C-alpha positions in Angstrom: 64.5 58.3 113.9 67.9 57.2 112.0 69.5 59.7 109.5 69.4 58.8 105.5 71.7 60.2 103.9 70.4 60.5 99.4 72.7 60.3 96.7 71.2 60.9 93.4 72.9 61.6 90.0 71.3 63.0 87.1 72.8 61.6 84.5 73.4 58.3 85.8 73.3 56.4 82.4 75.2 59.3 80.7 78.1 59.0 83.4 78.2 55.3 83.6 78.2 55.0 79.5 81.3 57.9 79.8 83.0 54.5 82.3 82.0 52.2 79.9 83.4 53.9 76.6 86.2 55.5 77.5 87.8 57.7 75.1 89.9 56.5 72.5 91.7 57.4 68.7 88.5 55.9 66.8 86.4 58.9 68.2 83.3 56.3 69.1 83.3 58.2 72.4 82.0 61.9 72.6 84.7 64.0 74.2 82.6 66.0 77.2 82.1 69.3 75.5 80.0 67.2 72.6 76.4 67.2 73.3 75.6 63.5 74.0 72.1 61.2 74.4 71.7 57.9 74.8 68.2 56.6 73.1 66.0 53.1 73.2 63.1 52.3 71.1 60.1 52.3 72.6 56.6 51.4 70.9 58.5 51.3 67.8 59.9 55.1 67.9 63.4 55.8 68.7 63.5 58.3 71.9 65.8 59.6 73.9 66.3 57.8 77.1 69.7 60.1 79.0 70.9 63.4 78.3 74.2 65.1 78.7 74.1 68.5 80.8 75.8 70.4 77.0 72.7 68.4 75.6 70.1 69.6 78.1 71.2 73.3 77.4 70.3 73.0 73.9 67.4 72.2 74.9 67.0 68.1 74.4 64.9 66.3 76.9 64.3 63.0 77.8 61.7 61.2 76.1 61.8 63.1 72.7 62.2 61.5 69.6 65.6 61.2 68.7 64.9 62.7 65.3 63.4 65.8 66.7 66.6 66.0 68.8 68.7 65.8 65.5 67.3 68.4 64.1 67.5 70.6 66.9 71.1 69.5 67.4 72.4 68.2 64.4 76.1 67.8 66.1 74.1 65.5 68.8 76.3 62.0 68.7 73.7 59.7 69.9 74.4 56.4 71.6 72.5 53.1 72.5 71.4 53.0 76.0 72.2 50.1 78.2 69.5 49.9 81.3 70.6 46.6 82.4 74.9 47.7 82.8 73.0 51.1 84.7 71.4 48.1 87.2 74.5 46.4 87.6 76.8 49.4 87.7 74.4 50.8 90.5 74.8 47.4 92.4 78.3 47.4 92.5 78.2 51.2 93.4 76.2 50.4 96.6 78.5 47.9 97.8 81.7 50.1 97.1 79.4 52.5 100.0 79.2 49.8 102.6 83.4 51.6 103.4 80.7 54.7 104.7 77.7 52.8 106.4 76.7 49.0 106.9 73.1 49.7 105.6 72.7 51.1 101.4 70.2 50.5 100.0 69.8 51.0 96.2 67.0 53.7 95.1 66.8 52.5 91.2 67.7 53.7 88.6 69.8 56.1 89.3 70.2 56.9 93.4 70.8 55.4 96.6 70.0 55.8 100.3 72.8 55.3 103.4 71.8 55.1 107.2 74.4 56.7 108.7 72.7 57.1 111.8 75.8 56.1 114.8 78.9 56.0 112.2 79.3 59.9 110.9 81.0 60.4 114.0 84.0 58.2 112.3 84.4 61.4 110.0 84.1 64.1 112.9 80.4 65.3 111.8 77.7 64.4 109.4 78.8 67.3 106.6 82.4 65.7 106.4 81.7 62.0 105.7 79.4 63.8 103.3 82.1 65.8 102.0 84.5 62.1 101.1 81.9 60.9 99.9 81.2 64.1 97.0 85.1 64.6 97.0 85.5 60.2 96.2 82.1 59.5 93.7 84.0 62.5 92.3 87.0 61.6 91.5 85.5 58.6 89.5 83.8 60.3 87.0 80.2 60.0 89.2 78.8 63.5 89.8 75.6 63.0 92.7 73.2 65.0 94.5 73.8 65.1 98.0 71.3 65.5 101.0 71.0 64.1 104.6 67.4 64.3 106.8 66.2 62.1 108.9 63.8 60.2 106.9 64.3 58.6 103.6 61.5 61.1 101.8 62.8 63.8 103.3 66.7 63.6 102.3 64.9 62.1 98.4 63.4 65.8 98.0 66.4 67.8 98.8 68.7 65.5 96.8 65.9 66.3 93.6 64.6 69.5 94.6 66.8 71.1 97.3 69.8 72.5 97.5 72.6 70.4 96.8 74.5 69.6 100.1 71.4 70.5 102.7 71.9 69.0 106.2 68.1 68.8 107.8 69.0 69.3 111.1 67.4 66.5 113.7 63.7 66.9 113.6 63.7 70.0 111.5 63.2 69.1 108.1 59.4 70.2 107.6 61.2 73.6 106.8 63.5 72.6 104.6 60.7 70.7 102.6 58.1 73.6 102.8 59.1 75.6 99.5 59.8 72.4 97.6 57.3 71.4 94.6 55.0 68.1 95.4 56.7 66.3 93.2 59.6 66.2 95.6 57.5 63.4 98.1 57.6 61.1 94.8 53.9 61.2 93.6 53.3 59.8 90.0 53.5 62.4 87.8 49.9 63.1 86.7 49.0 63.4 90.6 51.9 66.1 91.0 50.7 67.7 88.3 46.9 68.0 89.2 47.9 69.1 92.6 50.0 72.7 91.1 47.4 73.0 88.6 44.8 73.7 92.0 47.6 76.3 92.3 49.0 74.3 95.1 52.9 74.4 94.4 54.4 74.6 97.4 54.8 70.8 99.8 54.3 73.8 102.8 50.4 74.4 100.9 49.5 70.8 102.0 51.1 70.5 105.5 48.7 73.6 106.1 45.4 71.3 104.6 43.4 69.4 106.9 44.1 66.1 106.8 40.4 64.3 105.9 40.2 66.4 102.8 43.5 66.1 101.6 43.2 62.6 101.9 39.9 62.8 99.6 41.0 64.9 97.1 44.2 63.8 95.7 44.5 60.9 97.2 45.8 58.3 100.5 49.1 58.2 98.6 49.6 62.1 98.7 49.0 61.3 102.8 51.4 58.8 103.2 54.2 60.4 100.9 54.0 63.4 103.2 53.9 61.7 106.4 56.8 59.3 105.1 59.1 62.6 104.8 58.2 64.5 107.9 58.9 61.3 109.8 54.8 60.5 111.2 54.6 57.7 109.0 56.7 54.3 107.9 58.9 53.3 104.9 60.9 50.2 104.5 64.0 50.5 102.7 65.8 47.3 101.0 68.8 47.9 102.6 72.0 45.9 100.4 73.1 44.5 104.0 71.0 44.3 107.0 71.8 47.0 109.0 73.8 46.9 112.0 75.0 49.7 114.1 78.3 47.4 115.7 80.7 48.8 112.8 83.9 49.8 112.3 85.8 51.8 110.7 89.6 52.1 109.8 90.8 54.9 106.8 94.4 55.3 106.2 96.8 58.0 105.6 98.6 56.0 102.7 97.4 52.7 101.0 98.7 49.5 103.2 99.3 46.1 100.9 101.8 44.4 103.6 100.6 41.6 105.0 101.4 42.3 108.3 100.2 45.6 107.9 96.6 43.8 106.9 97.5 41.7 110.0 97.8 44.9 112.3 94.6 46.4 110.5 92.7 42.9 112.3 93.5 43.3 115.6 93.5 47.4 115.3 89.6 47.6 114.2 88.7 44.4 116.1 90.1 46.4 119.3 88.0 49.2 118.5 84.4 47.5 117.6 84.7 45.0 120.6 85.6 47.4 123.1 82.1 49.1 121.9 80.5 45.7 123.0 82.2 45.7 126.2 80.8 48.7 127.0 77.0 48.0 125.8 77.3 44.8 127.6 77.2 43.0 124.2 78.7 40.2 122.5 78.6 38.9 118.3 78.5 35.6 116.7 79.8 36.3 113.6 81.8 39.1 111.9 82.7 40.8 108.8 85.8 42.4 108.1 86.2 44.4 104.6 89.0 45.5 102.8 88.3 48.4 100.8 90.6 49.0 98.0 91.6 52.1 95.7 89.9 50.7 92.7 86.6 50.4 94.7 86.5 46.9 95.2 86.2 45.6 98.6 87.9 42.1 99.7 85.7 40.8 102.4 86.1 38.4 105.4 83.7 36.8 107.5 84.4 34.1 110.4 81.6 32.5 112.7 82.0 32.1 116.6 79.9 29.3 118.3 79.9 31.1 121.7 78.7 35.5 121.8 82.1 37.0 122.1 84.1 39.9 122.5 87.9 38.9 122.6 89.5 41.3 119.7 92.7 39.0 120.0 90.8 35.9 119.0 89.1 38.0 116.1 91.5 38.7 114.8 93.6 35.0 114.9 90.3 33.6 113.1 91.1 36.1 111.1 94.3 36.2 110.3 94.4 32.1 108.4 92.2 34.4 105.8 94.2 37.2 105.3 96.2 35.9 102.7 93.3 35.5 100.7 93.5 38.9 100.5 94.5 41.4 97.0 95.5 44.7 98.2 95.9 45.2 94.0 97.2 49.4 94.2 96.4 49.5 97.9 93.8 49.2 100.6 92.5 52.6 101.5 89.7 52.0 104.2 88.9 49.0 106.4 85.3 48.0 108.0 84.1 45.2 110.7 80.5 44.9 111.2 79.1 42.7 114.0 76.4 40.4 113.4 74.1 38.7 115.7 74.5 40.4 118.6 73.5 39.3 122.2 73.6 40.5 125.6 76.6 39.0 126.8 77.7 38.9 131.1 80.9 40.0 132.2 83.4 37.4 133.3 85.5 37.6 136.1 89.5 37.9 135.8 92.0 36.5 138.1 93.1 39.0 140.7 96.5 38.1 140.4 96.8 38.6 136.7 94.5 41.9 136.2 97.3 43.1 133.6 96.7 40.4 131.8 93.9 39.8 128.9 91.2 37.1 130.2 91.6 33.9 127.9 88.4 32.6 127.3 87.9 29.1 128.4 86.3 26.1 127.6 86.0 24.5 124.0 84.5 27.7 122.2 88.0 28.6 120.9 88.7 25.0 119.6 85.4 24.6 117.5 85.9 28.1 116.3 89.0 27.4 115.1 87.8 24.0 113.5 84.4 25.8 112.2 86.3 28.5 110.3 88.8 26.4 108.5 86.6 23.5 108.0 83.4 25.0 107.5 80.4 25.6 109.8 78.6 22.8 109.0 81.7 20.0 109.5 81.1 20.7 112.9 78.7 19.3 115.2 77.7 17.0 118.0 74.7 14.5 117.8 72.0 15.3 119.4 68.6 14.2 120.6 65.8 14.9 119.0 62.1 14.2 119.5 61.1 10.8 118.0 61.0 7.5 118.7 62.6 6.1 115.3 66.1 5.7 115.7 67.3 7.0 112.2 65.1 10.3 113.5 65.8 10.4 117.1 69.4 11.3 116.4 70.0 14.8 114.4 73.1 17.0 114.4 73.2 20.4 116.1 76.2 22.9 116.3 78.7 22.2 118.3 78.3 24.2 121.4 74.6 23.6 122.1 72.5 23.1 124.6 70.8 19.7 124.9 67.4 20.2 125.5 66.1 17.3 125.3 68.0 13.7 126.6 67.7 10.3 126.6 64.6 7.7 127.6 66.8 5.7 130.6 64.0 3.1 129.9 64.6 2.9 126.0 69.0 2.9 125.9 69.9 3.4 122.0 74.0 1.8 120.9 76.6 4.2 120.8 76.9 3.2 117.1 73.9 4.0 115.1 74.9 2.9 111.3 73.6 4.8 109.0 71.7 2.2 107.2 71.6 -0.8 108.6 72.8 -4.1 107.8 71.1 -7.3 106.8 71.3 -10.5 108.9 71.7 -14.1 107.3 71.5 -17.5 109.2 69.4 -16.2 112.0 67.4 -18.7 114.1 65.0 -17.9 116.6 62.9 -20.3 118.6 59.9 -18.7 118.1 58.4 -16.3 115.7 58.3 -13.6 118.6 61.6 -14.7 120.1 65.0 -13.3 119.9 67.7 -14.6 117.6 69.6 -17.5 118.8 72.2 -17.4 116.3 73.1 -14.5 113.2 75.9 -14.2 111.0 77.4 -10.7 110.2 80.0 -10.0 107.8 80.9 -12.9 107.3 81.2 -14.4 111.3 78.6 -16.3 113.1 77.4 -14.9 116.3 75.8 -17.0 118.9 73.5 -14.6 121.3 74.0 -15.6 125.1 71.6 -12.8 126.4 68.7 -11.1 125.0 66.6 -8.4 125.7 63.4 -7.2 124.2 61.2 -7.1 122.3 60.2 -3.2 121.5 58.4 -2.3 119.0 58.6 0.2 116.9 56.0 1.2 114.4 55.6 4.1 111.2 55.3 7.3 112.7 51.9 7.2 111.4 50.7 11.3 111.6 53.8 11.9 109.1 51.9 10.2 106.2 49.4 11.6 104.3 45.5 10.1 105.2 44.6 7.3 104.0 48.3 6.1 103.9 49.1 4.6 106.9 50.8 1.6 106.4 50.6 -1.7 109.4 53.2 -3.5 107.8 56.3 -1.2 109.0 56.6 -2.8 112.1 60.6 -3.5 113.7 60.8 -5.7 116.8 64.0 -4.8 118.6 66.6 -6.9 121.0 69.5 -5.6 122.5 71.8 -8.6 122.3 75.1 -10.1 123.3 76.8 -12.6 121.7 79.0 -15.9 123.2 82.4 -13.0 123.2 80.1 -10.3 124.9 79.7 -8.4 122.0 75.9 -6.1 122.5 73.9 -5.4 119.3 70.6 -3.7 118.6 69.2 -6.2 116.0 65.7 -6.1 114.5 63.2 -8.4 112.8 61.0 -6.0 110.0 57.7 -7.6 109.5 55.6 -9.7 110.9 55.1 -13.3 110.6 51.8 -14.6 109.2 52.3 -11.3 106.7 52.2 -11.4 102.7 55.9 -10.2 103.2 58.2 -12.4 104.9 60.0 -10.8 107.9 63.7 -9.4 107.5 66.5 -9.3 110.4 68.6 -6.0 110.1 71.6 -5.1 112.5 71.0 -1.2 113.7 74.1 -1.0 115.5 76.3 -1.9 118.3 76.8 -1.2 122.2 80.2 0.3 123.6 
């Protein structure tokens, strides 16, 4: 069971409108003391989509007609609602919150969830983490209500209907949920109203009811929501990024911006995370380093390893060439490092005469990693064998250090160099239709065949074709031939004599 922090802003749309429309001499943006409402058009009628605290105190509410609101509050300032801009702002906030947790999920239209399991110790506790998050949000003009519990349902209920800043002890959220209204279970408004009309005004009363009658009377959704809040049922959260417990964070007393500071930070944070991976006997294939600036922008760098590793020096060296692309802006206040594709990694024996040194990575892995991160992973590969008897399908690109699962058939040798496209041959002469060629011209040069082996007949792979489209004329007869100079070629005749199509000779590859 994890620990979920729910952040909810009751005036999210209002706060974002004020951020998008700062005070100006033109007076377009009202001061905070002036009641403000955002309106949207629904079914031909302008209604309030959001109201600020001043308008709420004056009795205005969401869904009210704009004309009625102006009649009650003549000095009400009205602006059009911008739900698309609010959605983009929420997405940006989710990305910004990665500095607190690698697993952040949006809760549209005005909230989000953070899975802080395993990261709260970086702030010396959950309360300190929550206080830091609240302070940073408030400093940016974003008031939020926060709550923490074992489940997303319980955290949502406490943030919306409980005490602001509530922290439910692990496994004890039921006591804090009991006095809350049924609407705190995220039920449909009609269902919540029906439950309260029947005298059930607290979640604790629903907990005491038998499960069968509860589901029969109020629907399965009510029972599911109750189980999700109490941790008896599962709930899937759509995280912006896949959740990862392999996460390290460094916060700085003063913002940094110098290149040498960024390089030192990348080494330090890699050492922290790799030490944890080593204690757990793990290694990772991908690492993502993020520098979080004062303005909320995260500069992200990503590297990949061909083999799972946990050497901090090697990882820092892979990040080093990319640090020059980082724009520190007015300064970087937090750095985070996340490991992905984590797998078990066996321990490595070091040299007994150099126990004080870090064992270097051996083999081709460091070279492959440098090339792949500089040129691109898709540009560093090796040829592998695929299970197909057609030459153009028998060779595929595989990761540079991938293990070979299928080997070459020694009875069917293939050329060292296989052409991407077969090249046509001219002036081909053979004694009989099924004999190998005695001579051929390739690239304006005549080759006389001294030795030949074959044929090896290859037909089309009928199982890859549609039923009824199998063609029997797609037949190739391959020959291994050697010319008068000792050069060896792989040639084939496409088609059979005696058919409607005249056979053609091609050169598909060369040996040696």
